[in-house]
C-alpha positions as semicolon CSV with decimal commas, in nm:
position;residue;x (nm);y (nm);z (nm)
1;X;2,607;-5,532;-0,421
2;X;2,302;-5,366;-0,577
3;X;2,200;-5,010;-0,494
4;X;1,876;-5,137;-0,339
5;X;2,063;-5,372;-0,106
6;X;2,299;-5,093;-0,013
7;X;2,003;-4,873;0,084
8;X;1,879;-5,154;0,307
9;X;2,222;-5,210;0,462
10;X;2,262;-4,844;0,546
11;X;1,910;-4,837;0,706
12;X;1,791;-4,566;0,465
13;X;1,448;-4,729;0,428
14;X;1,411;-4,764;0,803
15;X;1,499;-4,398;0,857
16;X;1,248;-4,290;0,591
17;X;0,967;-4,501;0,739
18;X;1,047;-4,402;1,098
19;X;1,071;-4,034;1,007
20;X;0,735;-4,042;0,826
21;X;0,550;-4,209;1,114
22;X;0,710;-3,985;1,377
23;X;0,640;-3,673;1,171
24;X;0,272;-3,770;1,138
25;X;0,242;-3,821;1,515
26;X;0,411;-3,487;1,580
27;X;0,171;-3,314;1,342
28;X;-0,131;-3,447;1,532
29;X;0,007;-3,336;1,869
30;X;0,120;-2,994;1,748
31;X;-0,209;-2,939;1,564
32;X;-0,405;-3,009;1,883
33;X;-0,185;-2,776;2,088
34;X;-0,199;-2,493;1,835
35;X;-0,578;-2,517;1,815
36;X;-0,614;-2,488;2,191
37;X;-0,385;-2,185;2,216
38;X;-0,551;-2,027;1,908
39;X;-0,219;-1,996;1,728
40;X;-0,224;-1,831;1,384
41;X;-0,222;-2,050;1,073
42;X;0,137;-1,965;0,981
43;X;0,277;-2,145;1,290
44;X;0,141;-2,478;1,167
45;X;0,254;-2,402;0,813
46;X;0,611;-2,331;0,930
47;X;0,616;-2,654;1,133
48;X;0,494;-2,859;0,834
49;X;0,757;-2,694;0,613
50;X;1,031;-2,778;0,864
51;X;0,926;-3,144;0,872
52;X;0,912;-3,157;0,493
53;X;1,263;-3,011;0,464
54;X;1,386;-3,251;0,732
55;X;1,284;-3,563;0,539
56;X;1,544;-3,546;0,257
57;X;1,804;-3,437;0,511
58;X;1,731;-3,744;0,729
59;X;1,753;-3,974;0,425
60;X;2,080;-3,811;0,317
61;X;2,238;-3,850;0,661
62;X;2,125;-4,214;0,676
63;X;2,306;-4,275;0,347
64;X;2,621;-4,074;0,416
65;X;2,677;-4,140;0,788
66;X;2,668;-4,435;1,025
67;X;2,636;-4,481;1,398
68;X;2,945;-4,651;1,550
69;X;3,054;-4,723;1,909
70;X;3,278;-4,417;1,872
71;X;2,989;-4,197;1,755
72;X;2,868;-4,076;1,415
73;X;3,117;-4,125;1,130
74;X;3,106;-4,086;0,754
75;X;3,002;-4,417;0,604
76;X;3,309;-4,426;0,377
77;X;3,535;-4,414;0,683
78;X;3,380;-4,720;0,854
79;X;3,543;-5,061;0,818
80;X;3,273;-5,300;0,695
81;X;3,398;-5,569;0,932
82;X;3,347;-5,329;1,225
83;X;3,006;-5,195;1,111
84;X;2,715;-5,222;1,354
85;X;2,454;-5,116;1,096
86;X;2,271;-5,450;1,138
87;X;2,235;-5,403;1,518
88;X;2,127;-5,039;1,464
89;X;1,867;-5,160;1,215
90;X;1,717;-5,405;1,467
91;X;1,684;-5,121;1,724
92;X;1,522;-4,901;1,461
93;X;1,276;-5,180;1,378
94;X;1,162;-5,190;1,743
95;X;1,125;-4,810;1,750
96;X;0,927;-4,814;1,424
97;X;0,690;-5,079;1,561
98;X;0,633;-4,870;1,876
99;X;0,572;-4,552;1,673
100;X;0,343;-4,736;1,433
101;X;0,143;-4,881;1,723
102;X;0,098;-4,532;1,871
103;X;-0,006;-4,394;1,533
104;X;-0,263;-4,669;1,477
105;X;-0,398;-4,627;1,831
106;X;-0,441;-4,252;1,783
107;X;-0,602;-4,303;1,442
108;X;-0,850;-4,557;1,585
109;X;-0,938;-4,329;1,877
110;X;-0,987;-4,025;1,655
111;X;-1,190;-4,213;1,395
112;X;-1,408;-4,441;1,604
113;X;-1,414;-4,327;1,966
114;X;-1,384;-3,946;1,965
115;X;-1,641;-3,916;1,684
116;X;-1,891;-4,171;1,814
117;X;-2,188;-4,054;2,020
118;X;-2,159;-4,156;2,380
119;X;-2,429;-4,359;2,552
120;X;-2,599;-4,115;2,781
121;X;-2,915;-4,141;2,985
122;X;-3,220;-3,999;2,812
123;X;-3,324;-3,647;2,899
124;X;-3,588;-3,622;3,165
125;X;-3,926;-3,625;2,998
126;X;-4,225;-3,422;3,093
127;X;-4,486;-3,621;3,279
128;X;-4,765;-3,516;3,047
129;X;-4,752;-3,474;2,674
130;X;-4,872;-3,131;2,576
131;X;-4,989;-2,995;2,242
132;X;-4,745;-2,921;1,962
133;X;-4,627;-2,563;1,920
134;X;-4,858;-2,493;1,628
135;X;-5,160;-2,696;1,736
136;X;-5,501;-2,541;1,799
137;X;-5,456;-2,605;2,172
138;X;-5,124;-2,423;2,177
139;X;-5,272;-2,125;1,996
140;X;-5,571;-2,107;2,229
141;X;-5,339;-2,130;2,528
142;X;-5,126;-1,849;2,393
143;X;-5,432;-1,626;2,366
144;X;-5,453;-1,622;2,744
145;X;-5,090;-1,526;2,788
146;X;-4,973;-1,176;2,851
147;X;-4,621;-1,044;2,820
148;X;-4,367;-1,280;2,977
149;X;-3,998;-1,312;3,012
150;X;-3,829;-1,331;2,671
151;X;-3,628;-1,637;2,761
152;X;-3,946;-1,829;2,846
153;X;-4,107;-1,775;2,508
154;X;-3,944;-2,068;2,328
155;X;-4,127;-2,365;2,178
156;X;-4,306;-2,580;2,432
157;X;-4,116;-2,909;2,438
158;X;-4,269;-3,253;2,400
159;X;-4,118;-3,563;2,563
160;X;-3,978;-3,712;2,243
161;X;-3,874;-3,384;2,083
162;X;-3,508;-3,332;2,008
163;X;-3,363;-2,984;1,988
164;X;-3,031;-2,827;1,895
165;X;-2,908;-2,469;1,878
166;X;-2,636;-2,381;1,628
167;X;-2,409;-2,119;1,784
168;X;-2,197;-1,896;1,559
169;X;-1,877;-2,078;1,469
170;X;-1,564;-1,894;1,581
171;X;-1,349;-1,737;1,310
172;X;-0,992;-1,857;1,372
173;X;-0,850;-1,729;1,044
174;X;-0,573;-1,473;1,046
175;X;-0,798;-1,232;0,856
176;X;-1,078;-1,095;1,074
177;X;-1,276;-1,017;0,757
178;X;-1,329;-1,391;0,713
179;X;-1,582;-1,373;0,995
180;X;-1,863;-1,359;0,741
181;X;-1,749;-1,703;0,625
182;X;-1,760;-1,863;0,971
183;X;-2,097;-1,699;1,040
184;X;-2,221;-1,829;0,707
185;X;-2,116;-2,186;0,780
186;X;-2,317;-2,171;1,103
187;X;-2,621;-2,027;0,928
188;X;-2,607;-2,285;0,650
189;X;-2,593;-2,570;0,900
190;X;-2,886;-2,418;1,087
191;X;-3,085;-2,390;0,765
192;X;-3,037;-2,755;0,676
193;X;-3,103;-2,888;1,027
194;X;-3,426;-2,693;1,056
195;X;-3,563;-2,903;0,770
196;X;-3,519;-3,228;0,961
197;X;-3,848;-3,364;1,093
198;X;-3,843;-3,429;1,464
199;X;-3,569;-3,173;1,529
200;X;-3,635;-2,824;1,667
201;X;-3,376;-2,560;1,584
202;X;-3,402;-2,201;1,717
203;X;-3,364;-1,939;1,447
204;X;-3,049;-1,754;1,354
205;X;-3,153;-1,438;1,537
206;X;-3,182;-1,616;1,870
207;X;-2,871;-1,833;1,833
208;X;-2,652;-1,547;1,713
209;X;-2,750;-1,347;2,021
210;X;-2,475;-1,544;2,197
211;X;-2,199;-1,458;1,952
212;X;-1,890;-1,376;2,157
213;X;-2,082;-1,448;2,479
214;X;-1,897;-1,582;2,782
215;X;-2,212;-1,749;2,915
216;X;-2,187;-2,116;3,002
217;X;-2,348;-2,361;2,762
218;X;-2,595;-2,471;3,030
219;X;-2,719;-2,114;3,063
220;X;-2,742;-2,068;2,686
221;X;-2,932;-2,397;2,659
222;X;-3,183;-2,282;2,921
223;X;-3,244;-1,949;2,747
224;X;-3,292;-2,115;2,409
225;X;-3,472;-2,410;2,570
226;X;-3,271;-2,671;2,381
227;X;-3,116;-3,000;2,488
228;X;-2,812;-2,982;2,262
229;X;-2,574;-2,718;2,130
230;X;-2,357;-2,731;1,820
231;X;-2,049;-2,511;1,834
232;X;-1,725;-2,500;1,643
233;X;-1,461;-2,301;1,464
234;X;-1,357;-2,226;1,108
235;X;-1,004;-2,157;0,991
236;X;-0,969;-2,041;0,631
237;X;-0,630;-1,999;0,468
238;X;-0,609;-1,951;0,096
239;X;-0,795;-2,235;-0,074
240;X;-0,797;-2,457;0,236
241;X;-1,044;-2,465;0,521
242;X;-1,046;-2,640;0,853
243;X;-1,386;-2,682;1,023
244;X;-1,408;-2,817;1,377
245;X;-1,754;-2,897;1,514
246;X;-1,876;-3,050;1,836
247;X;-2,221;-3,144;1,957
248;X;-2,280;-3,107;2,331
249;X;-2,562;-3,229;2,552
250;X;-2,653;-2,931;2,769
251;X;-2,779;-3,112;3,080
252;X;-2,465;-3,321;3,127
253;X;-2,206;-3,105;2,945
254;X;-2,123;-3,423;2,753
255;X;-1,965;-3,425;2,407
256;X;-2,189;-3,650;2,198
257;X;-1,983;-3,604;1,885
258;X;-1,692;-3,404;1,751
259;X;-1,500;-3,396;1,428
260;X;-1,244;-3,190;1,241
261;X;-1,246;-3,149;0,864
262;X;-0,947;-3,016;0,669
263;X;-1,036;-2,974;0,305
264;X;-0,993;-2,773;-0,009
265;X;-1,242;-2,486;-0,021
266;X;-1,423;-2,661;-0,307
267;X;-1,525;-2,929;-0,055
268;X;-1,707;-2,693;0,184
269;X;-2,045;-2,827;0,075
270;X;-1,936;-3,182;0,149
271;X;-1,813;-3,073;0,492
272;X;-2,149;-2,912;0,572
273;X;-2,335;-3,222;0,456
274;X;-2,115;-3,449;0,671
275;X;-2,161;-3,234;0,982
276;X;-2,539;-3,223;0,940
277;X;-2,557;-3,601;0,886
278;X;-2,336;-3,666;1,190
279;X;-2,553;-3,448;1,415
280;X;-2,872;-3,620;1,306
281;X;-2,707;-3,956;1,372
282;X;-2,579;-3,842;1,712
283;X;-2,925;-3,722;1,812
284;X;-3,076;-4,050;1,690
285;X;-3,343;-3,864;1,492
286;X;-3,569;-4,107;1,307
287;X;-3,602;-3,974;0,956
288;X;-3,921;-4,038;0,765
289;X;-4,055;-3,951;0,426
290;X;-3,839;-3,711;0,227
291;X;-3,587;-3,685;0,511
292;X;-3,466;-4,039;0,445
293;X;-3,257;-3,902;0,160
294;X;-2,908;-3,774;0,245
295;X;-2,916;-3,425;0,391
296;X;-2,765;-3,169;0,160
297;X;-2,700;-2,802;0,224
298;X;-2,604;-2,686;-0,120
299;X;-2,822;-2,481;-0,351
300;X;-2,534;-2,387;-0,581
301;X;-2,236;-2,573;-0,722
302;X;-2,025;-2,257;-0,728
303;X;-1,805;-2,201;-0,425
304;X;-1,738;-1,844;-0,540
305;X;-2,112;-1,773;-0,559
306;X;-2,160;-1,929;-0,217
307;X;-1,887;-1,705;-0,074
308;X;-2,056;-1,396;-0,217
309;X;-2,392;-1,511;-0,080
310;X;-2,245;-1,552;0,269
311;X;-2,096;-1,203;0,258
312;X;-2,426;-1,053;0,141
313;X;-2,627;-1,226;0,414
314;X;-2,368;-1,121;0,672
315;X;-2,414;-0,755;0,575
316;X;-2,795;-0,788;0,557
317;X;-2,814;-0,939;0,905
318;X;-2,656;-0,627;1,054
319;X;-2,982;-0,441;0,974
320;X;-2,825;-0,098;0,941
321;X;-2,890;0,145;0,652
322;X;-2,534;0,131;0,516
323;X;-2,495;-0,247;0,554
324;X;-2,827;-0,314;0,379
325;X;-2,711;-0,118;0,078
326;X;-2,370;-0,286;0,091
327;X;-2,532;-0,632;0,093
328;X;-2,673;-0,582;-0,258
329;X;-2,341;-0,593;-0,445
330;X;-2,212;-0,935;-0,326
331;X;-2,559;-1,086;-0,370
332;X;-2,573;-0,960;-0,729
333;X;-2,224;-1,104;-0,784
334;X;-2,341;-1,441;-0,648
335;X;-2,629;-1,442;-0,895
336;X;-2,398;-1,343;-1,181
337;X;-2,183;-1,647;-1,098
338;X;-2,487;-1,876;-1,071
339;X;-2,816;-1,736;-1,211
340;X;-3,002;-2,040;-1,070
341;X;-2,891;-1,973;-0,712
342;X;-3,235;-1,948;-0,550
343;X;-3,112;-1,861;-0,199
344;X;-2,918;-1,565;-0,340
345;X;-3,231;-1,439;-0,516
346;X;-3,424;-1,471;-0,186
347;X;-3,157;-1,276;0,001
348;X;-3,146;-1,005;-0,267
349;X;-3,524;-0,963;-0,245
350;X;-3,500;-0,930;0,134
351;X;-3,237;-0,658;0,093
352;X;-3,449;-0,465;-0,158
353;X;-3,756;-0,487;0,069
354;X;-3,585;-0,353;0,381
355;X;-3,384;-0,072;0,218
356;X;-3,685;0,167;0,200
357;X;-3,788;0,088;0,559
358;X;-3,440;0,181;0,682
359;X;-3,453;0,498;0,471
360;X;-3,161;0,395;0,255
361;X;-3,355;0,421;-0,071
362;X;-3,696;0,488;-0,221
363;X;-3,993;0,256;-0,260
364;X;-4,016;0,346;-0,630
365;X;-3,661;0,226;-0,692
366;X;-3,632;-0,082;-0,474
367;X;-3,974;-0,248;-0,452
368;X;-3,989;-0,322;-0,830
369;X;-3,642;-0,475;-0,794
370;X;-3,769;-0,682;-0,502
371;X;-4,057;-0,806;-0,721
372;X;-3,813;-0,919;-0,989
373;X;-3,590;-1,100;-0,739
374;X;-3,887;-1,278;-0,579
375;X;-4,017;-1,389;-0,919
376;X;-3,676;-1,543;-0,992
377;X;-3,658;-1,714;-0,649
378;X;-4,007;-1,863;-0,682
379;X;-3,940;-1,977;-1,038
380;X;-3,637;-2,170;-0,911
381;X;-3,816;-2,301;-0,600
382;X;-4,195;-2,253;-0,586
383;X;-4,196;-2,400;-0,231
384;X;-3,951;-2,151;-0,083
385;X;-4,107;-2,030;0,245
386;X;-3,874;-1,725;0,267
387;X;-3,955;-1,620;-0,090
388;X;-4,330;-1,665;-0,039
389;X;-4,309;-1,466;0,285
390;X;-4,124;-1,175;0,127
391;X;-4,363;-1,179;-0,168
392;X;-4,662;-1,169;0,069
393;X;-4,504;-0,879;0,258
394;X;-4,470;-0,678;-0,064
395;X;-4,828;-0,761;-0,163
396;X;-4,981;-0,613;0,151
397;X;-4,730;-0,337;0,233
398;X;-4,685;-0,193;-0,116
399;X;-4,932;-0,351;-0,360
400;X;-5,223;-0,350;-0,112
401;X;-5,354;-0,690;-0,223
402;X;-5,440;-0,830;0,118
403;X;-5,616;-1,144;-0,005
404;X;-5,318;-1,258;-0,213
405;X;-5,086;-1,173;0,076
406;X;-5,296;-1,378;0,317
407;X;-5,283;-1,682;0,090
408;X;-4,907;-1,650;0,047
409;X;-4,844;-1,616;0,421
410;X;-5,065;-1,919;0,486
411;X;-4,878;-2,122;0,224
412;X;-4,536;-2,020;0,363
413;X;-4,640;-2,123;0,715
414;X;-4,770;-2,457;0,586
415;X;-4,432;-2,523;0,422
416;X;-4,226;-2,410;0,721
417;X;-4,431;-2,365;1,044
418;X;-4,115;-2,263;1,230
419;X;-4,024;-1,971;1,002
420;X;-4,054;-1,681;1,246
421;X;-4,062;-1,401;0,988
422;X;-4,369;-1,550;0,820
423;X;-4,562;-1,533;1,148
424;X;-4,428;-1,187;1,227
425;X;-4,522;-1,030;0,895
426;X;-4,855;-1,211;0,881
427;X;-4,924;-1,062;1,223
428;X;-4,855;-0,717;1,079
429;X;-5,112;-0,779;0,805
430;X;-5,375;-0,885;1,059
431;X;-5,296;-0,583;1,276
432;X;-5,344;-0,360;0,972
433;X;-5,695;-0,501;0,943
434;X;-5,748;-0,428;1,315
435;X;-5,765;-0,799;1,400
436;X;-5,558;-0,751;1,712
437;X;-5,603;-1,087;1,884
438;X;-5,521;-1,281;1,567
439;X;-5,218;-1,057;1,509
440;X;-5,089;-1,120;1,861
441;X;-5,136;-1,495;1,812
442;X;-4,903;-1,481;1,512
443;X;-4,645;-1,281;1,707
444;X;-4,655;-1,537;1,986
445;X;-4,585;-1,813;1,734
446;X;-4,302;-1,603;1,594
447;X;-4,155;-1,571;1,943
448;X;-4,176;-1,948;1,989
449;X;-3,967;-1,991;1,675
450;X;-3,728;-1,707;1,759
451;X;-3,738;-1,653;2,136
452;X;-3,453;-1,402;2,160
453;X;-3,535;-1,179;1,862
454;X;-3,598;-0,827;1,993
455;X;-3,829;-0,740;1,703
456;X;-4,103;-0,981;1,817
457;X;-4,182;-0,826;2,159
458;X;-4,133;-0,483;2,004
459;X;-4,401;-0,550;1,745
460;X;-4,635;-0,684;2,013
461;X;-4,590;-0,361;2,203
462;X;-4,634;-0,164;1,881
463;X;-4,967;-0,336;1,810
464;X;-5,091;-0,279;2,166
465;X;-4,975;0,080;2,221
466;X;-5,247;0,213;1,992
467;X;-5,520;0,040;2,197
468;X;-5,626;0,065;2,560
469;X;-5,371;-0,199;2,667
470;X;-5,083;0,034;2,750
471;X;-4,950;-0,167;3,044
472;X;-4,897;-0,477;2,829
473;X;-4,743;-0,267;2,551
474;X;-4,491;-0,109;2,789
475;X;-4,386;-0,450;2,922
476;X;-4,320;-0,575;2,569
477;X;-4,115;-0,265;2,484
478;X;-3,906;-0,321;2,797
479;X;-3,846;-0,684;2,693
480;X;-3,735;-0,569;2,349
481;X;-3,487;-0,326;2,506
482;X;-3,353;-0,599;2,735
483;X;-3,287;-0,816;2,431
484;X;-3,128;-0,531;2,234
485;X;-3,034;-0,218;2,434
486;X;-2,942;-0,039;2,107
487;X;-3,279;-0,078;1,936
488;X;-3,383;0,285;1,901
489;X;-3,738;0,212;1,778
490;X;-3,826;0,050;2,110
491;X;-3,713;0,359;2,305
492;X;-3,895;0,595;2,073
493;X;-4,223;0,401;2,076
494;X;-4,201;0,358;2,452
495;X;-4,157;0,734;2,482
496;X;-4,468;0,797;2,272
497;X;-4,664;0,550;2,484
498;X;-4,557;0,746;2,791
499;X;-4,654;1,071;2,618
500;X;-5,006;0,928;2,567
501;X;-5,024;0,843;2,938
502;X;-4,894;1,182;3,055
503;X;-4,558;1,051;3,192
504;X;-4,355;1,330;3,042
505;X;-4,024;1,294;3,229
506;X;-4,002;0,924;3,143
507;X;-4,085;1,008;2,781
508;X;-3,805;1,267;2,765
509;X;-3,554;1,016;2,901
510;X;-3,640;0,755;2,637
511;X;-3,641;1,012;2,357
512;X;-3,288;1,115;2,452
513;X;-3,178;0,749;2,452
514;X;-3,331;0,686;2,109
515;X;-3,178;0,993;1,947
516;X;-2,838;0,928;2,107
517;X;-2,835;0,586;1,937
518;X;-2,930;0,750;1,605
519;X;-2,683;1,035;1,667
520;X;-2,956;1,288;1,585
521;X;-3,096;1,600;1,753
522;X;-3,392;1,518;1,985
523;X;-3,514;1,879;1,999
524;X;-3,834;1,838;1,786
525;X;-3,955;1,533;1,980
526;X;-3,871;1,696;2,314
527;X;-4,062;2,006;2,203
528;X;-4,371;1,789;2,148
529;X;-4,343;1,655;2,504
530;X;-4,301;2,010;2,637
531;X;-4,614;2,119;2,447
532;X;-4,819;1,830;2,585
533;X;-4,716;1,934;2,935
534;X;-4,759;2,306;2,864
535;X;-5,008;2,385;2,581
536;X;-4,867;2,739;2,555
537;X;-4,566;2,584;2,376
538;X;-4,780;2,415;2,108
539;X;-4,709;2,661;1,825
540;X;-4,335;2,639;1,882
541;X;-4,349;2,259;1,879
542;X;-4,551;2,252;1,554
543;X;-4,297;2,480;1,388
544;X;-4,008;2,258;1,497
545;X;-4,181;1,942;1,372
546;X;-4,262;2,095;1,034
547;X;-3,904;2,218;0,994
548;X;-3,749;1,889;1,104
549;X;-3,552;1,735;0,817
550;X;-3,451;1,431;1,025
551;X;-3,803;1,283;1,039
552;X;-3,989;1,202;0,716
553;X;-4,351;1,280;0,645
554;X;-4,594;0,994;0,685
555;X;-4,765;0,755;0,922
556;X;-4,478;0,687;1,162
557;X;-4,312;1,023;1,107
558;X;-4,427;1,384;1,127
559;X;-4,798;1,300;1,094
560;X;-4,793;1,107;1,421
561;X;-4,622;1,395;1,605
562;X;-4,867;1,648;1,461
563;X;-5,159;1,440;1,589
564;X;-5,004;1,453;1,937
565;X;-5,006;1,833;1,895
566;X;-5,375;1,833;1,796
567;X;-5,303;1,958;1,444
568;X;-5,516;1,714;1,235
569;X;-5,513;1,915;0,910
570;X;-5,135;1,944;0,918
571;X;-5,117;1,573;1,000
572;X;-5,333;1,497;0,695
573;X;-5,100;1,708;0,482
574;X;-4,808;1,500;0,611
575;X;-4,991;1,171;0,550
576;X;-5,072;1,269;0,192
577;X;-4,720;1,397;0,126
578;X;-4,564;1,085;0,274
579;X;-4,791;0,859;0,069
580;X;-4,699;1,034;-0,256
581;X;-4,327;1,022;-0,173
582;X;-4,344;0,659;-0,063
583;X;-4,440;0,579;0,296
584;X;-4,325;0,231;0,403
585;X;-4,573;0,231;0,691
586;X;-4,877;0,382;0,517
587;X;-5,093;0,070;0,559
588;X;-5,064;0,097;0,937
589;X;-5,249;0,430;0,960
590;X;-5,583;0,245;0,969
591;X;-5,510;0,055;1,292
592;X;-5,349;0,336;1,496
593;X;-5,594;0,498;1,736
594;X;-5,402;0,825;1,725
595;X;-5,564;0,877;1,384
596;X;-5,917;0,812;1,513
597;X;-6,009;1,185;1,492
598;X;-5,948;1,165;1,113
599;X;-6,163;0,864;1,033
600;X;-6,463;1,065;0,917
601;X;-6,247;1,302;0,711
602;X;-6,286;1,243;0,334
603;X;-5,916;1,307;0,280
604;X;-5,823;1,032;0,526
605;X;-6,080;0,795;0,376
606;X;-5,939;0,867;0,028
607;X;-5,594;0,762;0,147
608;X;-5,733;0,439;0,291
609;X;-5,924;0,373;-0,032
610;X;-5,597;0,395;-0,231
611;X;-5,470;0,108;-0,017
612;X;-5,790;-0,099;-0,041
613;X;-5,857;-0,027;0,327
614;X;-6,179;0,171;0,273
615;X;-6,466;0,108;0,308
């Protein structure tokens, strides 16, 4: 008898096939259970190792032992004439067929039913079709609006518009530091979906507001004013990743589509592409023009560079002095790995631009670096809306070329009308030129694109507080605080608005809140409030402001406080000193009515002339 025939007689092949099918079924069940209980990666790894070790053991026992009516015996001890191996084999065949049927049924369900979009009734349409969010009608309508609830500031929907919010994917890796990776996956998917025509996607700032939130999806959908939500999880272990994503219709809480991808880390770009394509298909978006080509998320072929980029963006998005500085190193490493990585150059420029504003470095050091990074980004992609926006911001804030900045902002908005930062920063330029209504229009468009970003209502309040529209300004500051209770600028500007209006107790309360967040001494600012209430304390307040090493000289620093104290010459000294040292807000001195008493002063006019703001 040949060895092959002996393997068949002893049912070794049947045991091997049955074991393999059963093990695969067990893996699917255990994987589902472990995902739902958020078990660590090592549990699944141990289970897989146990099954792998069990396979040769099962084959060995099939060869060396045999089932008999008296129980399990060594095969060598069984009389061939009494062997029941043939009957055992027939039973095993039936069991294998049953197991194989279950496996095929599960595979078919997972591949074709669980992943396919369900047929659902169309969302209720509006009875009248209104103007698009960036149409002339929409802009004119927004001119008549005053401050409103932040959650009602999203894009006005049209009947055939489709919308999806990408919530931060949950980090299910053992290492909590991998959170930057799961956040990055979410942001990358958002960035690719926002380029799909016919699909509205709220910005990262708004979507990431709900990170770790226990709010129901229906409530999140209402606040973001979207019909669909994409959520998921990322598990990263060594060189392997597992991405689970599901698309949910908000109104019915129905899963339109879900899928799980387990890949080598080198395949992360393919996973992102597949998810984006599946979502577009599930939403039945009709692609036209350039969008007929397959959607791709990648702007680098280097996974290592992509990882560094994600870490840099993660640190930059925290918008704190230390994290902004920390974001530079991984972004530089990403560029070293792939010098043609345009998105990394854009992110590096953004970091360089904000570092001086957050007082983490000087204008002289970082703005030239920002120029270089922007030049690289625009060389790689001349149609990059983020790069054009950052370049325009530098032009008007630091190079004082307002005409070039205006053209760049306009071009960026043409390329990506939903890019909130372009509208926000263009609004700041218009406010600098004292074109208040036009500036507010841009901020309203920014809020449509990013309805839950606290910076948008704050800037609206900031524009209005230096006019005679204090009530509107205060409402916007309160909205900003509701969106981000730890945003110290909103408390401090609200306090100064209340100082202007003579509400000194309220101003003191907000000053204390602002300085508690900054962990700084509020004494100089409180002394200014005391002096406004009691002019006899003016000299003491001036001395404290001049000696304050927490607040820099310049437009939004000591000069502003000295104008409150009716010390215009000292304020001019501070403006000039701040300008020479590098004042990130110098261009805004023209629009602020607190500096109105200085407008006829040649020293003030000379400062404006240096910034092309005079005559």
